[in-house]
Structure formats: C-alpha cells, structure tokens
C-alpha atoms as one frame of an Amber mdcrd trajectory, in Angstrom:
protein
  22.643 107.800 -30.216  25.757 106.924 -28.598  26.220 104.137 -26.173  28.228
 102.717 -23.206  28.485  99.578 -21.948  30.961  97.780 -19.156  32.469  93.975
 -20.693  34.630  93.661 -17.325  34.944  94.438 -13.617  37.586  93.951 -11.221
  38.012  94.978  -7.506  39.674  98.662  -8.874  39.028  98.541 -12.796  36.139
  98.875 -14.762  36.294  97.996 -18.656  34.443  99.824 -20.862  33.480 100.262
 -24.972  31.833 102.191 -26.709  30.872 102.971 -30.669  32.469 105.000 -32.669
  30.638 108.462 -32.759  30.912 110.763 -36.413  32.412 114.080 -35.827  33.897
 113.070 -32.475  37.694 113.669 -32.233  38.052 112.621 -28.285  35.952 110.770
 -25.441  35.949 111.655 -21.977  34.788 109.331 -19.306  34.420 110.315 -15.693
  33.557 108.020 -12.778  32.149 109.370  -9.607  31.511 107.306  -6.669  27.836
 106.984  -5.511  28.472 106.480  -1.797  31.682 107.947  -1.156  32.047 111.914
  -1.091  35.173 113.379  -3.699  36.029 110.274  -5.115  35.973 110.621  -8.861
  38.172 109.951 -11.814  38.530 111.064 -15.448  40.013 109.775 -18.052  40.423
 110.954 -22.031  40.333 108.574 -24.848  41.358 109.285 -28.268  39.139 108.891
 -31.496  40.319 105.944 -32.607  40.053 104.359 -28.911  36.700 102.273 -28.478
  38.042 100.217 -25.126  38.720 102.061 -21.389  39.647 101.004 -18.507  39.360
 102.723 -15.250  41.666 101.974 -12.373  42.566 102.518  -8.941  38.902 102.578
  -8.043  37.965 101.546  -4.704  36.679  97.617  -4.041  33.045  96.663  -3.669
  32.008 100.571  -4.668  29.226 102.092  -6.986  30.058 104.266  -9.565  28.000
 106.859 -11.947  30.217 106.269 -15.362  29.505 108.842 -18.285  30.956 108.917
 -21.544  30.460 112.030 -23.892  31.797 112.461 -27.636  33.454 115.382 -27.810
  34.572 117.281 -31.216  38.188 118.938 -31.890  36.939 122.630 -30.102  36.040
 120.625 -26.989  32.373 120.780 -27.387  29.979 117.739 -26.163  28.209 115.926
 -28.933  26.754 113.190 -27.371  26.819 111.277 -24.016  26.138 107.932 -22.258
  25.573 107.103 -18.417  25.910 103.796 -16.789  26.194 102.456 -13.112  28.503
 100.142 -12.232  29.645  98.544  -9.268  33.692  97.363  -8.937  34.510  94.021
  -7.258  35.432  93.435  -3.840  38.748  93.532  -2.653  41.154  90.160  -3.130
  40.656  87.518  -0.778  44.226  85.702   1.276  44.588  82.144   1.852  45.027
  81.054   5.301  45.317  77.641   5.051  44.564  74.820   1.930  44.600  71.585
   2.624  43.670  67.561   1.310  41.162  65.457   3.793  40.025  63.564   0.682
  41.790  62.205  -2.713  39.607  64.011  -4.406  39.497  67.333  -2.872  41.249
  70.274  -0.997  40.047  72.526   0.959  40.897  75.997   1.495  40.125  78.280
   4.383  40.804  83.187   4.258  39.037  85.604   6.224  35.815  87.120   4.164
  35.613  90.308   2.003  33.582  93.023   2.064  30.899  92.651  -0.250  31.514
  89.723  -1.637  28.939  87.902  -1.874  30.186  84.161  -3.235  34.128  83.364
  -4.063  35.233  81.149  -6.751  38.130  78.880  -5.485  40.510  77.429  -8.888
  42.589  74.497  -8.166  45.246  74.219 -11.111  47.827  71.066 -11.482  49.252
  72.344 -14.609  47.681  70.315 -17.286  43.927  71.406 -16.072  41.851  73.457
 -13.945  38.769  73.176 -12.015  36.544  76.163 -10.475  34.270  75.695  -7.677
  31.787  78.483  -6.402  31.855  78.929  -2.433  29.325  81.351  -0.308  32.024
  81.470   2.630  34.726  80.208   4.163  36.406  76.721   4.059  35.326  76.263
   0.863  36.343  72.999  -1.179  37.424  72.215  -4.767  35.887  68.351  -5.764
  36.773  66.419  -8.740  40.425  66.401  -8.133  42.721  63.897  -9.042  44.457
  62.004  -5.936  48.155  62.609  -4.857  48.177  65.639  -7.186  49.689  68.739
  -6.107  47.571  71.838  -7.011  48.103  75.610  -6.702  44.984  77.231  -4.968
  43.788  80.905  -6.035  40.661  82.428  -4.892  38.646  85.259  -6.231  35.671
  87.160  -4.200  32.266  88.037  -6.290  29.625  90.484  -6.128  26.981  91.916
  -8.265  29.706  94.080  -9.694  32.009  90.935 -11.047  34.856  89.200  -9.834
  38.237  90.515  -7.902  41.861  89.291  -9.128  43.117  85.994  -8.041  44.540
  85.696  -4.716  48.079  84.488  -4.671  48.590  80.970  -4.964  48.986  78.451
  -1.807  49.953  75.115  -3.178  48.079  71.939  -1.802  48.479  68.222  -2.558
  45.250  65.857  -2.001  45.713  62.626  -0.533  46.284  58.819  -1.613  42.909
  57.634  -2.847  41.246  54.890  -1.035  41.884  50.803  -2.395  38.644  49.821
  -4.114  37.909  46.392  -2.183  36.608  43.494  -3.813  35.371  41.423  -0.698
  34.038  37.597  -0.704  33.011  34.981   1.522  35.564  31.990   0.892  33.483
  29.728   3.038  31.221  29.779   5.786  34.211  31.145   7.957  36.554  32.967
   6.332  36.478  36.718   4.059  38.803  36.922   1.542  39.695  40.812   0.866
  41.482  42.073  -2.426  41.735  45.784  -4.455  43.864  46.881  -6.865  47.524
  49.103  -6.088  47.124  52.590  -4.963  48.872  55.458  -6.559  51.807  56.784
  -4.584  50.541  53.841  -1.968  53.431  52.562   0.450  50.645  50.497   2.514
  47.744  49.398   3.871  45.830  49.174   6.939  42.775  46.945   6.530  40.550
  46.471   9.648  37.451  43.729   9.941  34.745  43.372  12.834  31.516  42.271
  13.222  28.810  45.205  11.947  26.884  44.671  15.584  29.656  45.610  17.465
  30.389  42.069  19.038  33.512  40.689  19.502  37.131  42.421  18.527  38.179
  44.694  15.816  41.163  42.888  13.524  43.400  44.843  11.775  46.325  43.952
   9.125  48.336  46.298   7.898  50.183  44.942   4.673  51.748  46.343   1.410
  50.055  43.479  -0.316  46.889  44.341  -2.572  44.636  40.960  -0.827  44.852
  39.239   2.477  42.110  36.603   4.239  40.493  36.614   7.540  39.641  33.465
   9.004  38.041  31.782  12.164  35.008  33.960  11.333  31.342  33.232  12.581
  29.263  31.345   9.226  26.575  33.711   7.954  27.662  36.578  10.012  27.678
  40.458   8.646  31.173  41.883   9.461  32.494  45.612   8.582  36.043  45.952
   6.465  37.725  49.575   5.982  40.712  49.919   4.079  42.839  53.084   3.185
  46.283  53.346   1.800  49.082  55.381   3.252  52.206  57.347   1.555  55.767
  57.063   2.220  55.438  59.745   5.117  52.363  57.545   6.625  50.040  59.894
   5.629  46.686  57.915   5.346  44.439  58.494   2.227  40.755  57.955   1.825
  39.737  54.936   3.755  37.243  52.203   2.093  34.470  50.623   3.976  32.923
  47.114   3.009  30.121  45.324   4.205  30.212  41.670   4.021  28.778  38.504
   5.571  30.972  34.928   5.904  28.855  32.305   3.952  26.381  30.577   6.062
  26.809  27.299   7.142  25.595  23.828   5.759  22.342  23.186   6.617  21.609
  19.806   9.034  19.213  17.467   9.656  17.450  17.433   6.353  14.290  15.237
   6.682  12.262  14.489   2.857   8.671  13.586   3.128   7.206  12.096   0.155
   3.529  13.113  -1.503   3.137  10.229  -3.769  -0.877  11.614  -5.004   1.063
  14.648  -6.366   4.532  13.640  -6.754   5.977  16.027  -4.805   8.516  16.146
  -1.853   8.544  18.514   1.328  11.977  18.933   2.256  12.612  20.522   5.670
  15.854  21.380   7.903  17.536  22.974  10.465  18.182  26.928   9.951  21.191
  27.780   9.138  22.835  30.945  10.832  23.510  34.231   8.237  21.131  32.148
   5.815  18.376  34.242   3.656  17.323  31.612   1.033  18.155  27.898   0.645
  17.879  25.516  -2.582  17.277  22.012  -2.354  18.188  20.039  -4.700  17.000
  16.695  -6.064  19.171  14.732  -8.355  18.472  11.544 -10.501  21.223  10.978
 -13.142  21.150  14.174 -14.982  18.145  15.294 -14.305  18.204  18.482 -11.423
  14.867  19.161  -9.580  14.847  22.487  -7.595  13.271  24.618  -5.500  14.324
  27.744  -3.376  12.814  29.335  -0.333  13.578  31.554   2.125  11.752  29.476
   5.109  13.567  26.095   6.405  11.280  23.881   4.076  10.839  23.558   0.853
   8.448  21.656  -1.313  10.125  19.642  -4.634   7.470  19.405  -7.337   6.946
  17.505 -10.548   9.301  14.489  -9.008   9.669  11.617 -11.998   7.599   8.227
 -10.958  10.094   5.431 -11.160  13.085   7.614 -10.038  15.097   7.367  -6.791
  16.608  10.848  -5.868  19.345  12.087  -4.186  17.949  15.341  -1.929  20.417
  18.010  -0.635  20.046  21.278   0.676  22.164  24.610   0.145  21.712  27.289
   2.229  22.810  30.745   0.398  23.101  34.402   1.861  24.373  37.483   0.021
  27.957  36.430   0.768  27.504  33.136  -1.210  26.136  29.354  -0.582  27.021
  26.445   2.085  28.162  23.528   1.288  25.460  21.268   0.097  24.299  18.817
   2.589  24.469  15.168   2.936  22.234  13.671  -0.042  19.556  11.926   1.563
  17.790   8.805  -0.908  14.456   9.587  -2.059  12.758   6.363  -4.050   9.161
   7.784  -5.529   6.745   5.571  -6.721   6.709   3.444  -9.551   5.668   4.599
 -12.655   2.214   3.299 -14.488   2.665  -0.036 -15.887   2.958   0.560 -19.994
   2.789  -1.628 -22.799  -0.655  -3.379 -21.583  -2.015  -5.878 -23.963  -4.644
  -8.499 -23.773  -4.949 -11.641 -25.326  -8.033 -13.711 -25.702  -6.427 -17.193
 -25.466  -9.431 -18.832 -25.742 -13.474 -17.637 -25.621 -13.943 -16.505 -21.940
 -10.080 -15.948 -20.909  -8.471 -13.033 -21.133  -4.136 -12.638 -20.459  -3.743
  -9.794 -19.510   0.546  -8.648 -19.743   2.486  -5.137 -19.244   6.164  -4.298
 -19.487   8.509  -4.541 -16.433   8.623  -1.050 -14.304  11.483  -0.251 -11.895
  11.317   0.137  -8.506   8.183  -1.838  -8.184   7.921  -4.503  -5.563   3.997
  -5.641  -6.957   0.758  -4.873  -9.276  -2.283  -4.563  -9.228  -4.511  -5.679
 -11.730  -7.807  -4.062 -11.481 -10.420  -5.103 -14.831 -14.175  -3.509 -14.449
 -16.889  -4.488 -17.138 -18.903  -2.454 -18.501 -21.819  -3.806 -16.086 -19.921
  -2.541 -12.975 -18.553  -5.693 -11.806 -14.691  -5.390 -10.806 -12.285  -7.982
 -10.392  -8.184  -7.705  -9.356  -5.295  -9.477  -9.245  -2.389  -9.262  -7.289
   0.964 -10.758  -8.542   5.022  -9.755  -8.945   4.950 -11.184 -12.232   3.501
  -9.071 -15.137   0.502 -10.876 -16.708  -2.582 -12.102 -15.053  -5.492 -14.406
 -16.037  -9.351 -12.992 -15.543 -12.270 -14.890 -16.724 -14.263 -13.152 -19.307
 -17.992 -13.096 -21.054 -18.694 -12.318 -24.247 -19.800  -8.820 -25.742 -18.690
  -6.772 -22.394 -16.329  -4.280 -22.663 -13.566  -4.619 -19.423 -12.016  -1.173
 -18.509  -8.226  -2.340 -17.245  -5.728  -0.762 -15.399  -2.912  -1.992 -13.747
  -0.917  -0.202 -10.716   2.453  -0.963  -9.735   3.906  -0.415  -5.781   6.524
   0.177  -3.893   7.166   1.486  -0.269   6.655   4.734  -1.414   3.098   3.946
  -2.669   0.951   3.283  -5.097   1.897   4.398  -9.199  -0.275   7.009 -10.639
  -3.500   5.797 -12.808  -1.833   5.244 -16.124  -3.865   4.434 -19.671  -7.112
   2.834 -19.053  -7.180   0.169 -21.376  -9.976  -1.223 -22.537 -10.988  -4.546
 -24.145 -13.831  -5.700 -25.798 -14.961  -9.289 -25.797 -16.486 -10.841 -28.997
 -20.075 -10.000 -29.150 -22.307 -13.344 -28.259 -23.590 -15.735 -30.775 -27.059
 -14.974 -31.534 -29.154 -17.550 -29.676 -32.396 -19.640 -30.722 -32.021 -18.733
 -34.134 -35.462 -20.173 -36.014 -36.699 -20.291 -39.817 -39.816 -18.084 -38.960
 -40.557 -18.122 -42.830 -39.933 -20.253 -45.371 -40.445 -20.277 -49.006 -38.594
 -21.673 -52.148 -36.432 -18.694 -53.019 -37.101 -17.030 -49.726 -35.568 -17.538
 -45.650 -36.766 -15.773 -43.054 -34.814 -15.857 -40.087 -35.078 -14.510 -36.195
 -33.228 -14.790 -33.697 -33.065 -13.188 -29.966 -30.734  -9.957 -29.610 -27.461
 -10.895 -28.061 -24.925  -8.426 -25.746 -21.939  -6.785 -28.028 -23.428  -7.042
 -31.110 -23.930  -3.839 -32.974 -24.642  -5.499 -36.411 -25.717  -9.321 -37.736
 -24.445 -10.890 -40.392 -26.630 -13.782 -41.893 -24.650 -16.085 -44.190 -26.767
 -19.110 -46.237 -24.514 -21.082 -48.123 -25.609 -24.502 -49.756 -26.218 -24.728
 -53.925 -24.408 -22.851 -56.183 -23.089 -19.989 -53.359 -23.457 -17.881 -50.558
 -26.338 -15.111 -49.584 -25.054 -12.766 -47.165 -27.345 -10.222 -44.975 -26.087
  -7.624 -43.223 -28.532  -5.740 -40.836 -29.198  -4.733 -37.000 -32.328  -6.237
 -36.264 -32.437  -9.465 -35.093 -34.228 -10.982 -38.143 -33.064 -11.506 -42.022
 -34.937 -12.276 -44.876 -32.267 -14.299 -47.348 -33.641 -14.011 -50.809 -32.599
 -15.351 -54.570 -32.006 -18.546 -52.724 -32.601 -21.720 -54.677 -35.806 -23.869
 -54.102 -35.591 -27.236 -52.781 -31.865 -26.692 -51.416 -30.406 -27.504 -48.060
 -28.778 -24.147 -46.730 -25.933 -23.848 -44.129 -27.350 -20.685 -41.874 -25.007
 -18.949 -40.140 -25.600 -15.975 -38.042 -22.539 -14.099 -37.110 -22.540 -11.424
 -34.253 -20.300  -8.111 -35.021 -19.320  -4.829 -33.250 -17.115  -2.028 -34.485
 -14.287  -2.769 -31.402 -13.850  -6.637 -32.253 -15.201  -7.368 -35.379 -17.318
 -10.687 -36.095 -17.864 -13.870 -33.897 -16.595 -16.624 -35.929 -17.330 -19.550
 -33.499 -21.239 -19.230 -33.960 -23.227 -22.508 -34.828 -24.690 -23.202 -37.781
 -28.236 -24.642 -38.428 -29.419 -26.173 -41.733 -32.691 -25.053 -43.060 -34.327
 -25.961 -46.538 -36.101 -23.858 -48.994 -39.469 -24.964 -49.924 -39.662 -27.280
 -52.608 -39.383 -25.900 -56.776 -43.297 -25.226 -58.058 -44.114 -27.487 -60.719
 -45.148 -27.340 -64.314 -48.101 -28.918 -65.435 -47.362 -30.671 -69.121 -50.440
 -32.282 -69.715 -54.061 -32.288 -69.005 -55.764 -35.344 -69.921 -59.496 -36.293
 -69.778 -60.349 -39.996 -68.429 -63.853 -39.956 -68.599 -66.779 -37.335 -68.187
 -66.246 -36.152 -64.924 -62.447 -37.795 -64.611 -59.542 -35.505 -65.478 -55.865
 -36.783 -65.181 -53.362 -34.018 -64.469 -49.684 -34.702 -65.537 -46.898 -32.557
 -64.425 -42.277 -32.116 -63.930 -41.262 -33.661 -60.981 -38.051 -31.388 -59.734
 -38.281 -31.768 -56.103 -36.889 -34.837 -53.740 -39.349 -36.008 -50.909 -42.311
 -33.607 -52.169 -46.242 -33.878 -52.059 -47.670 -32.685 -55.124 -51.414 -31.491
 -54.649 -53.264 -30.512 -57.825 -56.167 -27.912 -57.468 -58.763 -27.620 -60.287
 -60.659 -24.019 -59.078 -63.500 -22.812 -60.656 -67.028 -21.035 -59.753 -68.554
 -24.566 -59.137 -65.631 -24.714 -55.834 -62.251 -26.644 -55.404 -61.497 -30.168
 -56.423 -58.222 -31.840 -55.578 -55.802 -34.718 -55.858 -52.410 -35.287 -54.336
 -49.486 -37.460 -55.416 -45.834 -38.039 -54.824 -45.552 -38.943 -58.062 -45.905
 -36.748 -61.614 -49.522 -37.020 -61.891 -53.070 -37.148 -60.196 -56.594 -37.906
 -61.111 -59.028 -34.941 -60.171 -62.436 -37.165 -60.221 -65.830 -35.903 -59.696
 -65.594 -32.694 -61.368 -69.337 -30.832 -62.250 -69.967 -30.574 -65.771 -70.280
 -27.501 -67.760 -67.771 -26.005 -66.151 -64.387 -23.497 -65.600 -61.294 -24.586
 -63.692 -58.179 -23.111 -63.310 -55.829 -25.785 -62.503 -52.737 -25.523 -60.572
 -50.257 -27.449 -59.269 -47.725 -27.134 -55.474 -45.383 -29.478 -54.005 -45.281
 -29.686 -50.551 -41.851 -30.742 -48.425 -41.351 -30.734 -44.654 -39.529 -27.277
 -45.362 -42.646 -25.931 -46.918 -44.633 -25.386 -49.790 -43.566 -24.627 -53.444
 -45.372 -21.195 -55.109 -48.223 -22.701 -57.184 -47.441 -23.583 -60.528 -48.811
 -21.732 -63.630 -52.276 -21.987 -63.700 -54.068 -24.168 -66.723 -57.180 -23.721
 -68.136 -59.676 -26.652 -68.171 -63.310 -26.661 -69.106 -65.636 -30.003 -68.623
 -68.074 -30.760 -71.061 -71.479 -29.052 -71.049 -74.230 -31.009 -68.407 -77.057
 -32.879 -70.671 -80.532 -30.999 -69.511 -82.230 -32.840 -66.644 -85.956 -32.482
 -68.160 -86.467 -32.991 -72.145 -90.233 -32.395 -73.011 -91.997 -33.785 -76.225
 -95.005 -32.487 -77.087 -96.531 -33.210 -80.694 -98.224 -30.111 -82.562 -99.119
 -31.471 -85.599 -99.401 -34.923 -87.177 -95.520 -34.176 -88.602 -94.756 -31.636
 -86.265 -93.419 -32.267 -82.682 -92.242 -29.459 -80.405 -88.907 -30.639 -78.075
 -88.407 -28.205 -74.820 -85.651 -29.134 -72.257 -84.171 -27.336 -69.260 -80.655
 -25.178 -69.620 -77.881 -27.499 -69.592 -74.867 -25.888 -67.805 -72.169 -24.950
 -69.906 -74.427 -25.328 -73.341 -74.246 -22.642 -75.515 -75.977 -24.946 -78.422
 -77.797 -27.964 -78.529 -78.670 -30.252 -81.521 -81.939 -32.562 -80.784 -82.557
 -35.547 -83.063 -85.886 -38.131 -83.371 -84.877 -41.107 -85.010 -86.679 -43.817
 -86.432 -86.747 -46.681 -88.985 -88.475 -44.295 -91.352 -86.083 -41.441 -91.291
 -84.762 -38.721 -88.810 -85.720 -35.155 -87.562 -83.052 -33.146 -86.545 -82.545
 -29.391 -85.003 -79.471 -27.373 -83.878 -80.556 -24.183 -82.143 -79.417 -21.741
 -79.309 -82.587 -21.761 -77.593 -84.166 -24.671 -75.058 -86.855 -25.407 -77.616
 -87.282 -27.030 -81.238 -89.885 -27.847 -83.602 -88.923 -30.927 -85.843 -91.130
 -31.783 -88.459 -91.219 -34.589 -91.181 -92.361 -36.553 -88.096 -94.394 -39.794
 -89.002 -97.218 -40.554 -86.746 -97.827 -43.698 -84.884 -94.227 -43.899 -85.091
 -91.381 -45.132 -82.142 -88.739 -42.705 -82.127 -85.883 -42.447 -80.306 -84.425
 -39.239 -78.909 -81.216 -37.944 -78.048 -79.675 -34.320 -77.378 -76.245 -33.070
 -77.779 -75.344 -30.121 -75.381 -71.917 -28.413 -76.871 -70.423 -25.366 -75.473
 -68.508 -22.403 -76.519 -65.334 -23.897 -77.292 -66.789 -26.842 -78.741 -66.768
 -29.319 -75.798 -69.976 -31.799 -76.695 -72.424 -34.063 -74.472 -74.154 -36.953
 -75.734 -77.322 -36.901 -73.997 -80.039 -39.972 -74.435 -83.681 -39.695 -73.208
 -86.389 -42.137 -72.568 -87.693 -43.191 -76.386 -90.707 -41.470 -78.215 -93.634
 -42.798 -79.990 -95.567 -40.041 -81.706 -99.379 -40.173 -81.936-101.338 -42.252
 -84.446-103.064 -40.799 -87.316-105.746 -38.804 -87.765-108.451 -41.554 -89.982
-109.098 -39.650 -93.280-111.920 -39.399 -95.475-114.436 -38.144 -92.354-117.958
 -37.688 -93.876-121.768 -36.967 -92.537-124.373 -38.798 -93.441-128.287 -38.049
 -92.727-129.872 -41.005 -90.648-133.567 -41.333 -90.293-135.050 -38.238 -89.100
-132.610 -36.349 -86.806-129.801 -38.564 -86.716-126.438 -38.245 -88.251-123.647
 -41.129 -89.049-119.933 -40.149 -89.032-117.734 -42.128 -91.328-113.927 -42.334
 -92.075-111.186 -44.196 -92.827-109.104 -46.162 -90.094-105.185 -46.554 -90.126
-104.563 -48.908 -87.550-107.671 -50.582 -86.430-105.940 -51.268 -82.846-107.021
 -47.834 -82.418-110.188 -46.048 -80.811-111.670 -42.606 -81.997-113.845 -40.071
 -81.164-115.800 -38.206 -82.446-117.006 -34.356 -81.813-119.176 -32.463 -83.154
-119.736 -28.730 -82.141-122.297 -26.191 -83.480-124.054 -23.025 -81.766-127.105
 -25.470 -80.989-125.460 -27.663 -78.902-121.697 -29.851 -79.256-122.003 -33.762
 -79.768-119.551 -36.776 -78.705-119.566 -40.067 -79.465-117.122 -42.566 -79.267
-117.454 -45.697 -81.477-116.229 -49.215 -80.242-112.928 -50.863 -81.217-112.028
 -51.576 -85.065-115.646 -49.246 -86.260-115.018 -46.742 -88.621-117.804 -44.927
 -88.275-120.194 -43.316 -85.071-123.728 -42.521 -84.808-125.206 -39.383 -83.090
-128.829 -39.724 -82.853-131.378 -36.701 -82.364-128.825 -33.762 -83.524-130.987
 -30.752 -83.812-130.881 -29.234 -87.785-130.297 -26.019 -89.487-126.843 -25.778
 -88.044-123.241 -25.682 -88.961-121.134 -28.607 -87.165-117.389 -28.368 -86.828
-116.423 -32.125 -87.236-113.586 -33.516 -85.433-112.722 -37.083 -85.617-110.056
 -38.407 -83.179-107.451 -40.994 -82.577-107.844 -41.973 -78.547-104.326 -42.012
 -76.536-103.550 -43.601 -73.399-105.434 -42.850 -70.478-108.282 -41.576 -73.073
-106.636 -38.541 -73.906-107.811 -37.262 -77.326-105.664 -35.295 -80.437-106.544
 -31.556 -80.432-104.444 -31.592 -84.052-106.674 -33.753 -86.840-108.334 -31.823
 -88.943-111.906 -30.135 -88.493-114.173 -30.332 -91.303-117.348 -28.593 -91.484
-120.521 -29.168 -92.377-124.035 -27.703 -92.586-127.362 -30.223 -91.438-130.421
 -28.212 -92.885-133.844 -29.464 -91.831-136.540 -31.235 -93.725-139.740 -29.621
 -91.945-138.641 -30.562 -88.657-136.088 -33.329 -89.488-132.374 -33.435 -90.296
-132.301 -32.698 -94.306-129.404 -32.258 -96.734-125.669 -32.399 -94.698-123.207
 -30.358 -97.195-119.655 -30.261 -96.794-118.824 -26.560 -96.270-114.953 -27.100
 -95.953-111.812 -27.257 -93.475-112.306 -25.085 -90.461-110.176 -21.733 -90.781
-108.090 -22.934 -87.382-106.307 -25.206 -89.524
C-alpha cells in the first residue's frame, strides 16, 4: 500500500514524506483548507522526490491533504490522506527585561490559536528554552549579568511557528551570598564574595521584630561589621550588588541573631549524697541553650539545658571544681560567666588496715584524703554493737574481743558533707582460747579431752607434746581423742582454736596430763605354800601401785604392792585361776597384763570311810576332792602296805592283816599332775576270826562249839542258825569254847564264831561252817560236818 506522514509543521508550511511506489512516475499532493472555502493548494513532485513541503498556507488552519502516485499516463496508481493543522502565526516581542539575575521576562501579544509559547534565550555559547502558556513569560536558568538574544514561537496541536524577530536583554547582577556571624553579643559581621560586574554593594540591617531603626551601609568592599547591637536579638540583613549604572542586582536576605549576653547570678547547690550539683542563673536575653562547665584540672564535666538551671552529675569526690555558665543561641555563645568554686565531699578513705598490736586492741589506720577536715571511724561487731571514733589524724584505737568479726567503715568530712561509703573492711579477731579443758578419759595410750565451745572457732587443733614426739588432732567438735600415746608419760596438751579468717590462736594455755601406767608383765608365779602364791612382774612405771587378780570360778583373789611382787593367800584348793596384774597411778589405770594360768593343788576329800569286807580285804571310800582326777590310797603297817590308784572315789585294798593298826593316807592328783597328800586317822583291822571251829555233842540235847583263839584278850560270839531255831552264846573272856544246851536235833546248822569288837559289834565275814545234828531218839545224835557255807 501507499502511505504518507507529516514530519514538521510551521505557521505556513507542512512538511510531508512518503515511500517510493512502484510504477509511479510522479506524485501529486493537494491540500484543502477544511474550514476555509476556496483555499486549496496543489503541488507536483517527481518520482525521485519522496519529501515535499506545502507552503503559503494559512496559519492555524486545518488542511485535508491527499497524496497520489501517478504513472506516466497520468493514471492514479494509489493515494493516501492525512489531516494536519498549521502552527499559529509568529508572535511579536513587545518587551524583554531582567528582574532577577537568572531570568529574563518577555511580553508579547497573544497569537490566535496558540495554546503555548516557546521562549528561547541564546548567549552565543548556549541557549535555554522555556514553554509558557501566555504573556508574560520568563526564561530561567540564565547566567547573571549576561546579554541574551530572546525569540518566541507560538505552539498549537499542529506544531510550532517560526521564531519571532529577536530582542536583546541582559540579566541583572547576581545577589551577593552573605556569610553572617555574631562576633559578640552586640555585633554582627557580614561578608560575601565578589559579584561579577558589580561596582558596589548596599547592605541593610534592622531588628526582625521591626523595633528600632534600619541601618544601611554602601560599600565597595566585600565585608563590614555592625556594632552596638542588642544582645540575643534577631536581625534581618539584606544586601545587593549594583553595576556601574547603579542598577541593583538580586538581593540576598539573611536573618542573624546576636549571640547572648553572659549569664549572671550563678548559684551552685551541691548534693553530697548523689555527688551532683544544681547550677542556676538568671536567664540571658536571646539564649536558646546553656552549657554549664565544671572544671577540675584536666577534667571537665558539662551539662546542657534550655532552662535556667542544670544538674551536673558524676562529680568526683575530693575535688574542687570551678563552675561557669555559657549561653548559646544560633549565633554562637556568650562569654563564660565568672567561675564559682565548688568543693565536693571528700573521697572515701582508702588503704584501710587493721592491726591487732596486742590481744584486745585494734589499731585502724587509713590513707589521708584531700580536702577533708576530720574522720569518723565506725566499728560494728557481728553481735550488733557499734562504736565510733572522731579524729583529725589517720588512725584510731579500739577495744576488741576474741572471736568477733568487726566491720570497719571510715568516713571523711568537710563543709560539703560526708564522704561516700568506701569499702567496708572486715577484720576477724583470733578465735577465743578453749576454756574448761578437761581430760575425761585417760588410758595407757589414749587421752580424751573436752572443752567448752568458744566464739569464733571453726576448728580445734589439739597438740600433745611429750615422750618421743607430738600428736595432733584436728576436729570441729569440742572433744578430741589423742591416741597412740606412750604409757606412763606426761604430755603437755594444748588446744588451739582456728578460723579461716584469722588462723590459729597460738596464745592458748596448755595443760599437763599424764597417761595411765604401762601394763605390767608377769614374769613368774611361784607357790609358797598350799594356798599361798607369790606373783612376780616387771615394773616399768613410776609411782604406780600394782594390783594382782586371780580370777576363777571360785571367785576373785587380790593382792596389792608398789613393788614388783605380791602374794595371793587363801586360794582355794582344786581351782583354776587366770592371774593378771594392773598398774594404778593418779593418772589412771593400765590395761591388764597378759593373763597367766594358775592351778591350785586338788582338795583332800573331807570324808574317808574304811569298811573291812573280809579278813584280808578292806573297802575305802571318800568324798570327791575338788580338782582331783585320780586318787592313790595307802594302808601301811609294820607288817606291810596296801595301795590302790583309781579314778573312782572308792577302792578295795587286799592283803590286809587282821588285828593290825594301819596308817591311812590319800593322794589327790589333778589332771595336770598336781598332788595333794592327805592324811587321815589311823585304821585298825578287825580281830582275826578263830580257826578250827568244831561242834561236839554234850549230853542228850547240848552242843559245844570249840575254836582256836589268836588273841586271848578278845571275846567271841557264836551263832548257830538252823531251820528249827537260831542260837547264840558268848563265852567269857579268854575261853575258846561255848556251850549251847537244848538244841533241837535233826536239823542242819550254820555255825559262825566271830570276834566281838568295840561296842559289841560282831564281824560278819568270819567263815560259816555247816553241821548236821542228828537225833538219836529224841536226843542229839551225831554231829556231822558238812562243809563251809556256799555264801563264802
């Protein structure tokens, strides 16, 4: 297809372009005014021309434009249409002038159809364009004191007109840029840099509140000073430059306040508790803020405020400060006020030391503190009691007690008050010495001591010195058992109290305690008599009394001696004892010695009975002898000896001679072989039984018993015992026969002839013979021996 476009428009021209169309030999363009009758324009262009300009058009008019591609025969091959308005007419500048150094204002008559205008300023090096809607219009962004060529174009929706005829206009001088400061509370200094093309400057000053008169200064210099102004007052400064023609340039306005006057009537109130000061003063005119400076040597403390008082914190103790106040506003600062001296409270004394130069006396000392007049020392014990001391020196003396912790505070004072609390020094005195030291138990190798608890003691050390060394015991209890001591030794015992804070109290008194005696060692036990025992031991104690004890089932037996032996008496026979010895002294009692066994000889039987069983056999029996295991009994006479060794308490002794006096003895023998020889009353064996006993018939009914006597001094008794009767006869002394009359015949008789011993007792062991007495008629017949009784 074929197309056409507009690429520029002026008041009387429209600029067109189109692409080459194949086969076209020329192009025909026709513009017809849309709203104007009879005004049209036709233009022809060759086939090589692709751009065309329609001129001599009516400004601010809408045209319908048709372009045709025509071949060589004049036939239209293709066409294109576009509607385009021309720009408004060219404006005419009436006036061009500069009021500001960076702009020129242009005045012109309005152009019909123009919706805006394009102002252009050129100075040969550059140009600046500005679009405005109506007159007047101002071109800005210009250089001061510069000549510009000014043109204007009108603009509508179709485009822009051609530039108008130019006008020349020059921008005014630039305003001086002021640098303003208040040198003092009653002056203001104004300075500026040189202004291009300026011949001189005018500077105005007046109070911003309108009061007072205006001051004006003309100068060719670039600075000046206004004096005799009001302190702390806001002033307005206005300045401009003028050229050689006296035409003023831009002005520059600046508001400047004079610096405030120096604050007066400065008062300082010191708070000793918080180490801060409240500084107050009379307000200064125009002051916005104040700064308080407290100086002490190189140290400076400040506080800032907008009011007429200020708190200066964090003051240091022991310092003298010089306090001044400076007022500030946006112009600067006043001169500092005259310094006011401020002495703070003294610092807390340091290097506190406590010495206990002697028990019960504390010396508290400290380092001297500057600007202090006197000191007060407070000493408070842990039981709540407090004392104090006032002094102008650096030491104080106090009474103290053992076992207390004292809390010591030292304050310094001056007219400002009391120093702050420094370190609280605590000092613990040595714990008290244990009292009522007592030995509650003492043995040969051990001493148990107790004491009353004392104040301040956390631990007790008990030391016993004596013998070959020292023994230590540490405990928190109020008792100590010292062991592994030497017996029979005097120890010097000291109990020291101990605390973590102060250590040991070494001034405690000691007490001597002797251990109990050493145990004796029994060396020998000897028998002095039947019930007398001598005990010997080794003595290795001083001033000791020894007690020997024999202990057995029979009881206790004692003997006492201060030497090395003693005798035990009246020990019972037949008893076993354990013999030990102990040593006693005022210090105590030793452990018993090792026991030594002791056995006394067995007891002799209390009762011994001899019974003759036969003519040659005697039975001896006895009561049990304590401690005896076996017995040996002996019957002894000139005719011989009978002996028996037995475990029993009786014995049969044979080979006894009748009618003989014997001595009777008995040996009681213990299990270990100890022997007791026991002697008893003599023993006489019974008279001998007669021999040759025979029976003879006497007359019709009588019997004679006949025997042979061994001792004519002995009387005999005859017994006949038969089934028909028993018959006894006792002859007179020295007779060897006995007659029994009227004995029944026809019976068997047992005949016994026995000696009669003391008190008429008959022996029962003499031989019994059996005889038959026959009858002869009614009389005794034959007497026949039948033998001995089977009982024998």
